[in-house]
N, C-alpha and C positions, 0 to 999 in steps of 0.2 A: 204568512201561512195561517196564522190564527184567524184572520178575517175570512179565509176560505173555509176553515173548519166551522166557524160560527155561521156562515151562510149555509153550509150543508146541514147543520143542525136545525137551522130555521126552516129549511125546506122539508126536512124529515118531520118536524113537529107540525108543519102546515098540512101534511098529508094525513095526519091522524083524524079520527072522528072527533067531533066536538067534545064529547064526554071524556075521551082519552086525553085530548089536549088540556082540558080543564084539570084533570088529575095531575098531569105532569107539571103544569104551570103552578099549581098549588104546592106540590112537593118540592120542586127545584128552584122556582123563581120566587115564590112566596115563603119558601123554607118551612112549610107546615110539616108536622110529623104525620105519620100514617094514621094515628089516632085522631088528630085534628081534621085531616082530610075525610076520614070516615064519618065523623060527626057532621061536617059541612055538607057532605054528599048523601047522608042517610044510609051509609053502608057499614058493614062490619070492618074492623081493622084487617081481618084475614082477607076479605074481599078486595080491599085496597091493595094489600100486598100482592095478591094473585094478579090483579089487573096491572099493577105497576110493573111486575116482572114481564108480563106479556107485552106491554107497551114498549118497554125498554128493549125487548127482543126485536120488535118491529123497527125501532129506530136504529139499532145496531145493524140489522139486515140492510136497511136503506143505505147506511154509511159505508158498508162494505162494497157496494156496487162500484 
């Protein structure tokens, strides 16, 4: 079951735009804080928070299909 969930998550992430994918990879695979991601991407922490929320919504919507 877990392998199916992992594959669905990989598919969802693969459908993201490059900049969205980069943010998610930094946050959840590299375990960077929002502040660290903001510094790396030249954004404010608030912008990272907003984008992260939207991206996670996209992923959640894909997984509900």
